[in-house]
C-alpha positions as CSV (number, residue, x, y, z in Angstrom):
1,X,103.7,150.0,108.0
2,X,107.4,149.3,108.3
3,X,108.8,145.9,109.1
4,X,110.5,147.5,112.1
5,X,107.2,148.4,113.7
6,X,105.8,145.0,112.8
7,X,108.7,143.4,114.7
8,X,108.2,145.6,117.7
9,X,104.5,144.6,117.8
10,X,105.4,140.9,117.5
11,X,107.7,141.2,120.5
12,X,105.0,143.1,122.5
13,X,102.4,140.4,121.8
14,X,104.7,137.5,122.6
15,X,105.8,139.2,125.8
16,X,102.3,139.8,127.1
17,X,101.2,136.2,126.3
18,X,104.3,134.8,128.0
19,X,104.0,136.9,131.2
20,X,100.2,137.4,131.5
21,X,99.6,134.7,134.1
22,X,102.2,136.1,136.5
23,X,101.9,139.9,135.8
24,X,100.1,141.9,138.6
25,X,98.6,144.2,135.9
26,X,98.0,143.7,132.2
27,X,98.7,146.2,129.4
28,X,95.5,145.1,127.6
29,X,92.0,144.3,128.9
30,X,91.0,140.7,129.6
31,X,88.8,140.5,126.5
32,X,91.7,141.5,124.3
33,X,94.1,139.0,126.1
34,X,91.6,136.1,125.6
35,X,91.4,136.9,121.9
36,X,95.1,137.1,121.5
37,X,95.4,133.7,123.0
38,X,92.9,132.2,120.6
39,X,94.6,134.0,117.7
40,X,98.0,132.6,118.6
41,X,97.2,129.2,120.0
42,X,94.1,128.1,118.2
43,X,94.3,129.9,114.8
44,X,98.1,130.0,114.6
45,X,98.1,133.5,113.2
46,X,101.2,135.6,112.7
47,X,101.1,138.8,114.8
48,X,103.5,140.4,112.4
49,X,101.3,139.8,109.4
50,X,100.8,143.0,107.3
51,X,98.2,141.9,104.7
52,X,94.7,143.4,104.9
53,X,91.4,141.5,105.5
54,X,89.9,139.3,102.9
55,X,87.6,141.2,100.5
56,X,84.4,139.6,99.0
57,X,83.9,139.6,95.3
58,X,80.9,141.6,94.1
59,X,78.5,138.7,93.7
60,X,79.5,137.4,97.1
61,X,78.8,140.8,98.7
62,X,75.4,140.9,97.0
63,X,74.6,137.5,98.5
64,X,75.5,138.7,102.0
65,X,73.5,142.0,101.6
66,X,70.4,140.2,100.3
67,X,70.3,138.1,103.5
68,X,69.8,141.2,105.6
69,X,68.2,143.4,102.9
70,X,65.2,144.5,105.0
71,X,67.5,145.5,107.9
72,X,69.9,147.3,105.6
73,X,67.2,149.5,104.2
74,X,66.0,150.3,107.7
75,X,69.5,150.9,109.0
76,X,70.7,153.2,106.2
77,X,69.5,156.5,107.7
78,X,70.9,155.7,111.1
79,X,74.3,154.8,109.7
80,X,74.4,158.0,107.8
81,X,73.3,160.0,110.9
82,X,76.1,158.3,113.0
83,X,78.6,159.1,110.3
84,X,77.5,162.8,110.3
85,X,78.4,163.0,114.0
86,X,81.9,161.5,113.6
87,X,82.9,162.5,110.1
88,X,84.7,165.7,111.2
89,X,87.1,163.6,113.3
90,X,87.8,161.4,110.2
91,X,86.0,158.3,111.4
92,X,84.3,155.8,109.2
93,X,81.2,153.7,110.0
94,X,80.9,150.0,109.1
95,X,78.0,147.6,109.5
96,X,78.8,143.9,109.3
97,X,76.6,140.8,109.2
98,X,76.9,138.0,111.7
99,X,79.7,136.5,109.6
100,X,81.8,139.6,110.0
101,X,81.3,140.8,106.4
102,X,81.0,144.6,105.9
103,X,77.6,145.1,104.2
104,X,77.3,148.9,104.5
105,X,79.9,151.6,104.9
106,X,80.2,155.4,105.3
107,X,83.5,157.4,104.7
108,X,84.3,160.8,103.4
109,X,85.3,160.4,99.7
110,X,88.7,162.1,100.2
111,X,89.6,159.5,102.8
112,X,88.4,156.4,101.0
113,X,91.7,155.3,99.5
114,X,93.6,155.8,102.8
115,X,91.0,153.8,104.8
116,X,90.9,151.1,102.1
117,X,94.6,150.6,102.5
118,X,94.0,150.2,106.3
119,X,91.5,147.4,105.6
120,X,88.3,149.4,106.0
121,X,85.9,149.1,103.1
122,X,82.6,147.6,102.0
123,X,83.0,143.8,101.4
124,X,85.9,143.3,103.9
125,X,85.6,140.2,106.2
126,X,86.4,140.3,109.9
127,X,86.5,136.9,111.4
128,X,88.8,136.1,114.3
129,X,90.2,132.9,112.7
130,X,91.5,135.0,109.8
131,X,92.2,138.5,111.2
132,X,92.9,137.9,114.9
133,X,91.7,140.5,117.4
134,X,89.5,143.3,116.0
135,X,86.5,145.1,117.4
136,X,84.1,143.3,115.0
137,X,85.5,139.9,115.9
138,X,85.3,140.6,119.6
139,X,81.6,141.6,119.3
140,X,80.8,138.5,117.2
141,X,82.2,136.3,119.9
142,X,81.4,138.0,123.2
143,X,78.2,139.8,122.0
144,X,79.2,142.9,124.0
145,X,80.4,146.5,123.1
146,X,84.1,146.8,122.9
147,X,86.9,149.2,121.9
148,X,90.0,147.7,120.2
149,X,92.6,150.5,120.3
150,X,95.7,150.4,118.1
151,X,98.1,147.9,119.7
152,X,95.2,145.9,121.0
153,X,94.9,144.4,117.5
154,X,96.6,141.1,117.2
155,X,98.0,141.5,113.8
156,X,100.4,144.3,112.9
157,X,98.4,145.3,109.8
158,X,95.8,146.9,112.0
159,X,97.7,148.5,114.9
160,X,97.3,152.0,113.4
161,X,93.5,151.6,113.7
162,X,91.2,152.2,116.6
163,X,87.7,150.6,116.4
164,X,84.6,150.8,118.7
165,X,81.8,148.3,118.0
166,X,78.5,147.2,119.5
167,X,76.1,144.3,118.8
168,X,72.7,144.7,117.3
169,X,70.2,142.0,118.4
170,X,67.1,140.8,116.6
171,X,63.7,140.8,118.3
172,X,64.2,137.1,119.2
173,X,67.5,137.8,121.0
174,X,69.9,136.6,118.3
175,X,72.8,138.6,117.0
176,X,71.7,140.5,113.9
177,X,74.6,142.7,113.0
178,X,77.6,144.6,114.3
179,X,78.0,148.4,114.2
180,X,81.5,149.7,114.1
181,X,83.2,153.2,114.1
182,X,86.9,153.2,113.2
183,X,89.7,155.6,112.5
184,X,93.3,155.5,111.3
185,X,94.0,158.9,112.9
186,X,92.8,158.6,116.5
187,X,94.9,159.9,119.4
188,X,97.1,157.4,121.2
189,X,95.2,157.7,124.5
190,X,92.6,155.0,124.8
191,X,90.4,157.4,126.9
192,X,89.8,159.5,123.7
193,X,87.5,156.7,122.5
194,X,85.0,156.8,125.4
195,X,82.6,159.2,123.7
196,X,82.9,157.4,120.4
197,X,82.0,154.1,122.1
198,X,79.0,155.6,123.7
199,X,77.8,156.9,120.4
200,X,78.1,153.5,118.8
201,X,76.2,151.8,121.6
202,X,73.4,154.4,121.4
203,X,73.1,154.0,117.6
204,X,73.1,150.2,117.9
205,X,70.3,150.5,120.5
206,X,68.3,152.8,118.2
207,X,68.7,150.4,115.3
208,X,67.6,147.5,117.5
209,X,64.5,149.4,118.6
210,X,63.7,150.5,115.0
211,X,64.0,147.0,113.7
212,X,62.0,145.7,116.6
213,X,59.1,148.0,115.8
214,X,59.3,147.2,112.1
215,X,59.3,143.4,112.7
216,X,56.4,143.4,115.2
217,X,53.8,145.5,113.4
218,X,51.3,142.6,113.6
219,X,51.8,142.2,117.4
220,X,50.9,144.0,120.6
221,X,53.9,146.1,121.6
222,X,54.6,147.7,125.0
223,X,57.2,150.5,125.0
224,X,58.6,151.4,128.4
225,X,61.1,153.8,129.9
226,X,61.6,155.3,133.5
227,X,61.0,158.8,132.0
228,X,57.7,159.5,130.2
229,X,59.4,161.7,127.6
230,X,61.5,158.8,126.3
231,X,58.7,156.2,125.9
232,X,58.2,156.8,122.2
233,X,61.5,158.3,121.1
234,X,64.0,156.0,123.0
235,X,62.2,153.3,124.8
236,X,64.4,151.3,127.2
237,X,62.3,148.1,127.1
238,X,60.2,146.7,124.3
239,X,57.8,143.7,124.8
240,X,55.8,142.1,122.0
241,X,53.1,139.4,122.1
242,X,50.6,137.8,119.8
243,X,46.8,137.9,120.0
244,X,46.9,134.9,122.4
245,X,49.2,136.6,124.8
246,X,52.3,134.5,123.8
247,X,55.5,136.6,124.1
248,X,57.0,136.7,120.6
249,X,59.8,139.3,120.9
250,X,61.8,141.2,123.5
251,X,64.6,143.7,123.2
252,X,67.7,143.0,125.4
253,X,66.7,145.3,128.2
254,X,63.2,143.8,128.4
255,X,64.7,140.3,128.4
256,X,67.0,141.2,131.3
257,X,64.2,142.7,133.2
258,X,62.0,139.6,132.9
259,X,64.8,137.3,133.9
260,X,65.4,139.5,137.0
261,X,61.7,139.5,137.9
262,X,60.7,135.9,136.9
263,X,64.0,134.1,136.9
264,X,63.4,133.2,133.3
265,X,61.8,134.5,130.1
266,X,58.1,133.7,130.6
267,X,56.1,132.3,127.7
268,X,52.9,134.4,128.3
269,X,52.5,138.1,128.9
270,X,50.2,137.5,132.0
271,X,53.1,135.7,133.7
272,X,55.6,138.4,132.8
273,X,53.3,141.1,134.3
274,X,51.7,139.2,137.1
275,X,50.1,141.6,139.6
276,X,50.8,144.5,137.2
277,X,47.8,146.2,135.6
278,X,48.6,146.9,132.0
279,X,46.8,149.5,129.9
280,X,43.5,148.5,128.3
281,X,43.6,147.3,124.7
282,X,41.8,150.5,123.5
283,X,44.0,152.9,125.5
284,X,47.2,154.1,123.8
285,X,48.0,156.8,126.4
286,X,51.2,156.7,128.5
287,X,50.7,155.0,131.9
288,X,52.9,154.6,134.9
289,X,53.5,151.2,136.5
290,X,54.7,152.0,140.0
291,X,55.8,148.5,140.9
292,X,58.2,148.5,138.0
293,X,59.1,152.1,137.9
294,X,58.3,152.4,134.2
295,X,56.1,154.6,132.1
296,X,54.5,152.6,129.3
297,X,52.5,152.9,126.1
298,X,50.7,150.0,124.5
299,X,50.5,149.8,120.7
300,X,47.8,147.6,119.1
301,X,48.6,145.3,116.1
302,X,48.0,146.9,112.8
303,X,44.5,145.9,111.5
304,X,44.8,142.3,110.2
305,X,44.6,142.0,106.4
306,X,42.2,139.4,105.1
307,X,44.4,137.2,103.0
308,X,42.9,136.5,99.6
309,X,45.6,135.2,97.3
310,X,43.5,135.9,94.2
311,X,43.1,139.6,95.0
312,X,45.5,140.8,97.6
313,X,48.7,139.0,96.6
314,X,48.4,138.4,92.9
315,X,46.7,141.5,91.6
316,X,50.1,143.1,90.6
317,X,51.8,139.9,89.6
318,X,52.5,138.2,86.3
319,X,49.5,135.8,85.7
320,X,51.8,132.7,85.8
321,X,53.4,133.8,89.0
322,X,50.1,134.7,90.5
323,X,48.7,131.2,89.6
324,X,51.8,129.5,91.0
325,X,51.5,131.5,94.3
326,X,47.8,130.6,94.7
327,X,48.5,126.9,94.2
328,X,51.6,127.0,96.4
329,X,49.6,128.5,99.4
330,X,47.1,125.6,99.1
331,X,50.0,123.0,99.0
332,X,51.9,124.6,101.9
333,X,48.9,124.8,104.2
334,X,48.4,121.1,103.8
335,X,51.9,120.6,105.3
336,X,53.6,119.7,102.0
337,X,57.1,121.1,101.3
338,X,57.5,123.4,98.3
339,X,60.4,123.4,95.9
340,X,61.0,126.5,93.8
341,X,63.0,126.4,90.6
342,X,64.2,129.4,88.6
343,X,67.2,131.3,87.4
344,X,69.5,133.1,89.8
345,X,68.0,136.5,90.8
346,X,64.5,135.6,89.5
347,X,62.9,136.4,92.9
348,X,62.6,132.9,94.5
349,X,63.1,134.3,98.0
350,X,60.6,137.0,97.4
351,X,58.1,134.4,96.2
352,X,58.9,132.3,99.3
353,X,58.3,135.2,101.6
354,X,54.9,136.0,99.9
355,X,54.0,132.4,100.2
356,X,54.8,132.4,104.0
357,X,52.8,135.6,104.5
358,X,49.8,134.1,102.8
359,X,50.0,130.8,104.7
360,X,48.5,129.8,108.0
361,X,52.0,130.4,109.6
362,X,52.2,134.0,108.6
363,X,52.3,135.1,112.3
364,X,55.4,132.9,112.9
365,X,59.0,133.2,111.9
366,X,60.3,133.2,108.3
367,X,64.0,132.2,108.4
368,X,66.1,132.2,105.2
369,X,69.5,130.8,104.5
370,X,71.4,130.8,101.2
371,X,73.3,127.5,101.2
372,X,75.6,128.8,98.4
373,X,76.6,132.0,100.2
374,X,77.9,130.5,103.4
375,X,81.3,128.7,103.6
376,X,80.8,124.9,103.8
377,X,82.4,124.7,107.2
378,X,79.9,127.2,108.6
379,X,76.6,125.9,107.2
380,X,76.3,123.1,109.7
381,X,76.6,125.4,112.7
382,X,74.3,128.0,111.1
383,X,71.6,125.4,110.5
384,X,71.9,123.3,113.7
385,X,73.5,125.7,116.1
386,X,76.0,124.6,118.6
387,X,76.4,124.1,122.4
388,X,78.7,126.1,124.6
389,X,82.3,125.1,123.9
390,X,81.4,122.8,121.1
391,X,84.5,123.7,119.2
392,X,87.5,126.0,119.3
393,X,86.4,129.6,119.0
394,X,82.7,128.8,119.8
395,X,80.8,131.3,121.8
396,X,80.8,130.5,125.5
397,X,77.0,130.7,125.4
398,X,76.5,128.6,122.3
399,X,74.2,129.6,119.4
400,X,70.7,128.7,118.4
401,X,70.6,127.3,114.9
402,X,68.3,128.5,112.1
403,X,66.2,125.3,112.4
404,X,65.3,126.2,116.0
405,X,64.8,129.8,115.1
406,X,62.2,128.8,112.5
407,X,60.3,126.6,115.0
408,X,56.6,127.0,114.4
409,X,57.2,128.9,111.2
410,X,58.9,128.5,107.8
411,X,62.5,127.7,106.9
412,X,63.6,128.8,103.4
413,X,66.6,127.0,102.1
414,X,67.8,128.9,99.0
415,X,70.2,127.1,96.6
416,X,69.5,123.8,98.3
417,X,71.4,122.1,95.4
418,X,74.7,123.5,96.8
419,X,74.2,121.8,100.2
420,X,77.0,119.4,101.0
421,X,76.0,115.7,101.1
422,X,76.8,115.1,104.8
423,X,74.5,118.0,105.7
424,X,71.8,116.6,103.4
425,X,71.9,113.5,105.6
426,X,71.5,115.5,108.8
427,X,68.7,117.6,107.4
428,X,66.9,114.4,106.3
429,X,67.1,113.0,109.8
430,X,65.7,116.2,111.3
431,X,62.8,116.2,108.9
432,X,62.1,112.6,109.5
433,X,62.3,112.7,113.3
434,X,61.1,116.3,113.9
435,X,63.9,117.2,116.3
436,X,67.3,118.7,116.1
437,X,70.4,118.5,118.2
438,X,73.0,121.3,118.2
439,X,76.7,120.6,117.5
440,X,78.3,119.3,120.7
441,X,74.8,119.0,122.4
442,X,73.5,115.6,123.5
443,X,69.8,116.6,124.0
444,X,67.7,117.0,120.9
445,X,64.9,119.6,120.7
446,X,61.6,119.0,119.1
447,X,60.8,121.4,116.3
448,X,57.8,122.1,114.0
449,X,58.8,123.7,110.8
450,X,57.6,123.9,107.2
451,X,60.3,123.9,104.5
452,X,60.5,125.9,101.3
453,X,63.5,125.1,99.1
454,X,64.8,126.8,96.0
455,X,67.5,126.2,93.4
456,X,68.6,127.5,90.0
457,X,69.9,123.9,89.3
458,X,67.6,121.0,88.4
459,X,67.6,118.9,91.6
460,X,66.4,115.8,89.7
461,X,69.5,116.0,87.5
462,X,71.7,116.3,90.6
463,X,70.0,113.2,92.0
464,X,71.0,111.3,88.8
465,X,74.6,112.4,89.1
466,X,74.8,111.4,92.8
467,X,75.2,115.0,94.0
468,X,71.9,115.1,95.8
469,X,70.3,112.5,98.0
470,X,67.2,110.9,96.3
471,X,65.4,110.4,99.6
472,X,65.9,114.0,100.6
473,X,64.7,115.1,97.1
474,X,61.4,113.3,97.5
475,X,61.1,114.6,101.1
476,X,61.5,118.2,99.9
477,X,59.6,118.2,96.6
478,X,56.0,117.9,97.7
479,X,55.2,120.3,94.9
480,X,57.5,122.1,92.4
481,X,56.9,125.6,91.1
482,X,58.9,127.3,88.3
483,X,59.6,131.0,88.8
484,X,59.8,132.7,85.3
485,X,62.8,134.9,84.5
486,X,62.2,138.6,84.4
487,X,62.5,138.7,80.6
488,X,59.4,136.4,80.3
489,X,57.2,138.2,82.9
490,X,54.2,140.2,81.8
491,X,54.3,142.6,84.8
492,X,57.6,144.3,84.1
493,X,56.1,147.7,84.1
494,X,54.5,147.1,87.5
495,X,57.8,145.7,88.9
496,X,59.8,148.6,87.6
497,X,57.3,151.1,89.1
498,X,57.2,149.3,92.4
499,X,61.0,149.0,92.8
500,X,61.6,152.6,91.8
501,X,59.0,153.8,94.4
502,X,60.8,151.7,97.1
503,X,64.1,153.2,96.1
504,X,62.8,156.7,96.2
505,X,61.2,156.1,99.6
506,X,64.5,154.8,100.9
507,X,66.5,157.8,99.7
508,X,63.8,160.4,100.4
509,X,63.8,161.6,96.8
510,X,61.0,161.7,94.2
511,X,62.2,160.5,90.8
512,X,60.5,159.2,87.7
513,X,61.7,157.6,84.5
514,X,61.8,159.3,81.1
515,X,59.9,157.6,78.3
516,X,63.2,156.6,76.7
517,X,64.7,155.2,79.9
518,X,61.5,153.2,80.6
519,X,61.5,151.9,77.1
520,X,65.0,150.7,77.5
521,X,64.2,148.9,80.8
522,X,61.2,147.2,79.3
523,X,63.1,146.0,76.2
524,X,66.2,144.8,78.0
525,X,66.7,141.0,78.4
526,X,67.7,141.1,82.1
527,X,70.2,138.2,82.4
528,X,70.5,139.0,86.1
529,X,66.8,139.1,86.6
530,X,65.1,140.9,89.5
531,X,68.4,141.3,91.3
532,X,69.9,143.1,88.3
533,X,66.8,145.3,87.9
534,X,67.1,146.3,91.6
535,X,70.7,147.3,91.2
536,X,70.2,149.2,88.0
537,X,67.4,151.3,89.6
538,X,69.5,152.0,92.7
539,X,72.4,153.1,90.5
540,X,70.2,155.3,88.4
541,X,68.8,157.0,91.5
542,X,72.3,157.6,92.8
543,X,73.7,159.3,89.7
544,X,70.6,161.1,88.5
545,X,71.0,164.9,88.9
546,X,67.4,165.9,88.3
547,X,64.0,164.5,89.1
548,X,63.8,162.6,85.8
549,X,66.0,159.5,85.2
550,X,67.2,159.6,81.6
551,X,69.0,156.9,79.5
552,X,72.3,158.6,80.4
553,X,71.6,157.8,84.1
554,X,71.3,154.0,83.4
555,X,74.4,151.8,83.4
556,X,76.0,151.9,79.9
557,X,75.8,148.1,79.6
558,X,72.1,148.4,79.2
559,X,72.1,150.8,76.2
560,X,74.4,148.6,74.2
561,X,72.7,145.3,75.0
562,X,70.4,143.5,72.7
563,X,66.7,143.9,73.4
564,X,64.7,141.1,75.0
565,X,63.5,138.4,72.7
566,X,60.2,139.4,71.3
567,X,60.4,142.9,72.6
568,X,58.9,145.7,70.6
569,X,61.0,148.3,68.9
570,X,61.2,151.8,70.3
571,X,58.6,153.1,67.9
572,X,56.2,150.5,69.2
573,X,56.2,152.1,72.7
574,X,56.2,149.0,74.9
575,X,54.7,151.0,77.8
576,X,51.7,151.8,75.6
577,X,51.3,148.2,74.6
578,X,51.7,147.1,78.3
579,X,48.9,149.6,79.2
580,X,46.6,148.3,76.5
581,X,47.3,144.6,77.4
582,X,46.5,145.3,81.1
583,X,43.3,147.2,80.3
584,X,42.1,144.4,78.0
585,X,42.8,141.8,80.7
586,X,40.8,143.9,83.2
587,X,37.9,144.5,80.7
588,X,38.9,148.2,80.5
589,X,38.2,148.9,84.2
590,X,40.7,151.6,85.2
591,X,40.7,150.8,88.9
592,X,41.6,147.1,88.4
593,X,44.1,147.9,85.7
594,X,45.8,150.5,88.0
595,X,46.0,147.9,90.8
596,X,47.6,145.3,88.5
597,X,50.2,147.9,87.3
598,X,50.9,149.0,90.9
599,X,50.1,152.6,90.1
600,X,47.3,155.1,91.2
601,X,44.3,155.5,89.0
602,X,45.3,159.2,88.4
603,X,48.7,158.0,87.1
604,X,46.9,155.5,84.8
605,X,44.7,158.2,83.4
606,X,47.7,160.4,82.7
607,X,49.6,157.6,80.9
608,X,46.5,156.6,78.9
609,X,46.1,160.2,77.8
610,X,49.8,160.6,77.0
611,X,49.8,157.5,74.7
612,X,46.5,158.5,73.0
613,X,44.7,155.4,74.2
614,X,41.0,155.6,73.7
615,X,38.9,153.9,76.3
616,X,35.8,152.2,75.0
617,X,32.9,154.8,75.1
618,X,35.2,157.5,76.7
619,X,38.0,158.7,74.5
620,X,41.2,159.9,76.0
621,X,41.6,161.6,79.4
622,X,42.5,165.3,79.5
């Protein structure tokens, strides 16, 4: 953009801000004007600035993506579907997290360079205090759909863009993500964006509903719509409650309906549907509720799984990890905090999630925060929340902190060793007193949470250097468990198989590894641990041109790297040895060995026959 156009935009913004209070009509909507005022007066941004948004480094982007990984996998198909509807008009689709960082992105390959120059790419950051008025920023603050069209942007760098964005809310009502459709080639007439905006709103609603159903599989769920044909495909209202009738989740429309009917969000489903006859528990047909004008269908919880750590959770785990998990469940259910130690990417959060699911609090919330991935000035508001108007730029409705969101459940604090000392003091007070007060709020709220912490750093050493409070360390370390790095795990074959199956399910493809590729993966030292393995398999699935992943489909860095310490040579066939080791551990019982490896019994027989392994008393399988 030329400096001349930038100067014209600066004059336009200053003129509007100067005359807004006295002008009979405004050239921009009120939501845009309010953002301009914050950008100029509070953040002191230059409307003539031509630099693009801040872009995360690769490791930072991975941290942001991992925080919403379940949602990203669920959202991928809908993002692609939305892009297929707008691609012919040269629009891109972006998904950002609640910090405004773009964690998923769709654009035609021939447009990628042009859009990147305009600031639209994966890893870009859209916070109002840095970028001024944009669609993503407006949604993050106002929690409402918005179109920010060309000169609506505060900074001149973005006035060639037009962006429509909508919020995506989690089942508990908190903002989960922002969906955005943008173009650098849109017509000048704002009315041209009406259809695009409606498409974004609909896709955001579909994503909300999909994530709602995914997150409430163990709850009773009532789907509702005024028209019976939409009850299953596009329900307007979604209600979820536990086996005791306590309301656990509502989508935005259901929340608004209950507030309208009851004046508040009731705690129990009987109160929410007083004088309304809901379908019987055994009846999953569509029913009509005349007093509410809704057709509904009731979905029962999936059959509860008996939790047996020894069999259900640890059957496919490395023996050391399985033993640690079994002990950790016992410790956690006695109310003791758990401290996990292990290298970056070793799977500490996955272990913590398994621990939560096996504990007595498995029906309650599991809330995770990476203390190293969030800027220091935002960690406090993320953890404790804030009251309305607590600080400049704060939401007018305030925000519930993660401590409150985890009430009744489990809070996982990853990389606790990177938490600033002042926050350590506040966290200690919360754990000691059992209540939390949001920033700017005078009235504390009682909470009941269990804590799981993790760090790749030795917290005891940090205590000795004065970088971690000793009293907090003793408060958090009821029991310590070490998570082994991937190179030391005995279940690499099962992990590779499981992650490849998950990636194939996500992409809708059916791929398998060649012997040489599997051998390379089993021999590799994995300095990046589980995270690196996940990325390698995702890369291989993306570039593979057939149904078999070969060595050529793996990142080149793997083929030139030294093998893992103690790994067998290629001629030793590590898969064959892994099969034999597993069969020996399970006393040559095929079913148990297959369960430990995370494969079917038929696949086990095929591999046994392929490697010429003779089962005791049986020979090989043809």
